[in-house]
C-alpha positions in Angstrom: 7.4 12.0 4.2 9.2 11.1 7.3 9.1 7.3 7.1 9.4 4.9 4.2 6.2 4.0 2.3 5.6 0.9 0.2 3.6 1.5 -3.0 1.9 -1.7 -4.2 1.5 -0.9 -7.9 -1.2 -3.1 -9.4 -2.1 -3.2 -13.0 -5.8 -3.7 -13.7 -7.4 -7.0 -14.8 -8.1 -8.1 -18.4 -10.6 -6.4 -20.7 -11.7 -7.6 -24.1 -9.4 -5.0 -25.7 -6.4 -6.7 -23.9 -7.6 -10.1 -25.1 -7.8 -8.8 -28.7 -4.4 -7.2 -28.5 -5.8 -3.7 -29.1 -4.3 -0.4 -27.9 -6.1 0.8 -24.7 -5.4 4.3 -23.4 -8.2 6.6 -22.3 -11.0 4.5 -23.9 -12.9 2.8 -21.1 -13.8 -0.9 -21.8 -14.9 -2.8 -18.6 -13.2 -5.9 -17.1 -14.2 -9.1 -18.8 -14.9 -12.3 -16.9 -11.2 -13.3 -16.7 -10.4 -9.7 -15.6 -12.9 -9.9 -12.7 -11.4 -13.2 -11.6 -7.9 -11.8 -11.7 -9.0 -8.9 -9.6 -10.5 -11.1 -7.0 -7.4 -13.3 -6.9 -5.1 -10.3 -6.6 -7.3 -8.9 -3.8 -7.0 -12.2 -1.9 -3.2 -12.1 -2.2 -2.8 -8.4 -1.3 -5.1 -8.3 1.8 -2.5 -10.0 4.1 -0.1 -7.2 3.2 -2.4 -4.9 5.2 -2.4 -1.8 3.0 -3.8 1.4 4.6 -5.2 2.9 1.4 -6.3 1.9 -2.1 -5.9 4.4 -5.0 -7.1 4.0 -8.6 -7.2 5.8 -11.9 -10.6 6.9 -13.0 -10.9 4.2 -15.7 -13.6 1.6 -14.9 -11.2 -1.3 -15.5 -8.9 0.1 -12.8 -11.7 1.2 -10.4 -13.3 -2.2 -10.5 -10.0 -3.9 -9.9 -9.3 -1.5 -7.0 -12.8 -2.1 -5.6 -12.1 -5.8 -5.3 -8.9 -5.1 -3.4 -10.5 -2.4 -1.2 -13.3 -4.8 -0.3 -10.9 -7.5 0.8 -8.9 -5.0 2.9 -11.9 -3.2 4.5 -11.1 0.1 2.7 -12.6 2.5 0.2 -11.2 3.3 -3.3 -9.7 6.8 -3.7 -9.8 7.9 -7.3 -7.0 10.0 -8.7 -7.2 10.9 -12.4 -3.4 11.4 -12.6 -3.1 7.6 -12.4 -4.6 7.2 -15.8 -2.9 5.4 -18.7 -0.8 7.2 -21.2 -3.3 9.0 -23.5 -3.1 7.1 -26.8 -5.2 9.6 -28.7 -5.9 8.5 -32.2 -4.1 5.2 -31.6 -6.7 3.9 -29.1 -8.4 0.7 -30.1 -5.9 -0.3 -32.9 -4.2 -3.6 -33.2 -0.5 -3.9 -33.6 -0.9 -4.6 -37.4 -3.2 -1.6 -37.7 -0.7 0.6 -35.9 2.2 -0.5 -38.1 0.1 0.0 -41.3 -1.3 3.5 -40.4 1.6 5.0 -38.4 4.9 3.4 -39.6 7.0 6.5 -39.1 5.4 7.3 -35.7 6.3 3.8 -34.5 9.9 4.2 -35.5 10.0 7.5 -33.6 8.4 5.9 -30.6 11.0 3.2 -30.5 13.9 5.6 -30.9 15.8 7.7 -28.4 13.3 10.5 -28.6 10.3 8.2 -28.0 9.5 9.4 -24.4 9.1 13.0 -25.7 6.9 12.0 -28.6 3.3 13.3 -28.2 1.0 10.8 -29.7 -1.6 12.2 -32.2 -4.4 13.5 -30.1 -2.8 12.1 -26.9 0.2 12.8 -24.7 3.9 11.8 -24.4 5.4 9.3 -22.0 7.3 12.2 -20.4 4.0 13.9 -19.6 2.5 10.7 -18.2 5.6 10.2 -16.1 5.4 13.7 -14.5 1.8 13.2 -13.4 2.4 9.7 -12.2 5.4 10.6 -10.1 3.6 13.6 -8.7 0.6 11.4 -7.7 2.8 8.6 -6.3 4.9 11.1 -4.3 1.8 12.6 -2.7 0.5 9.2 -1.8 3.8 8.3 -0.2 3.8 11.5 1.8 0.2 10.8 2.9 0.9 7.3 4.1 4.4 7.4 5.5 5.2 4.2 7.5 2.5 2.2 5.8 1.7 0.7 2.4 -0.8 1.8 -0.2 -2.2 0.1 -3.3 -2.1 2.0 -6.5 -4.2 0.5 -9.3 -3.1 1.9 -12.7 -2.1 0.8 -16.2 0.7 -0.7 -18.3 2.7 2.2 -19.6 1.8 4.5 -16.7 3.2 2.0 -14.3 6.3 1.4 -16.4 7.1 5.1 -16.0 7.1 4.7 -12.2 9.2 1.6 -12.4 11.8 3.6 -14.5 11.7 6.3 -11.8 12.4 3.8 -9.0 15.2 2.1 -11.0 16.8 5.4 -11.9 16.5 4.5 -15.5 15.6 6.7 -18.5 12.1 6.4 -19.9 13.5 4.6 -23.0 14.0 1.6 -20.6 10.2 1.3 -20.2 10.2 -0.7 -23.4 12.4 -3.3 -21.7 10.0 -3.7 -18.7 7.0 -6.0 -18.5 4.0 -5.2 -16.4 1.4 -8.0 -16.9 -2.3 -7.7 -16.3 -3.1 -7.8 -12.5 0.6 -8.1 -11.7 2.1 -6.4 -8.7 5.2 -4.2 -8.6 6.3 -2.9 -5.2 8.2 0.3 -4.9 9.7 1.7 -1.7 9.7 5.5 -1.2 12.4 6.5 1.3 12.8 10.0 2.8 15.7 11.9 1.2 16.8 8.9 -0.9 16.0 7.5 -4.3 13.1 5.2 -4.7 13.8 1.5 -4.6 12.2 -1.5 -6.4 11.2 -4.3 -4.0 9.4 -6.5 -6.5 8.7 -6.3 -10.2 5.8 -7.8 -12.2 4.8 -10.4 -9.6 2.1 -12.3 -11.5 1.1 -16.0 -11.2 2.8 -16.4 -7.8 0.8 -13.4 -6.5 -2.7 -14.5 -7.4 -1.8 -18.2 -7.3 -4.5 -19.1 -9.9 -4.9 -18.0 -13.5 
């Protein structure tokens, strides 16, 4: 990368799982009506930023959000499976109460200093998700130096990129908030650390909720 690149990190719109407060990793529920509206509003707000590319994880909730943005920008969606959410494994689909009841010790470990290295049962660790997310983001930055690219991904996955840009440990991900269809902007600069330009831009981005 010879010139700086802006990555427009967009979390997908709402699904019924989000509305119900259920864990949502590699399971693939679609956007609900509110989620489709959020995607359309985000697309309207992002189009004036003139991105040169739109990338998405392979989950339908991300791809459909990305499709709305790509259509508004006259672009096509490029799918990259590395942009997927942290694999929740056996925790997928559980509510917070169910998680606490079934995996109390696991949750304590997750919240502790070793949380980022904890491999979820049947899933992956935050450290593993971080490595693939950084690799994908770096390649996108190299590919589009001097421009901006939209990256549609997921809550915990995007938090790992925000930690990378802030120079913060992954334990700090628990202190970050990435709302549905919010925009976080990260600048990739040649030979320098990444920089956070904006974090969790939500209601002021889409304008209507």
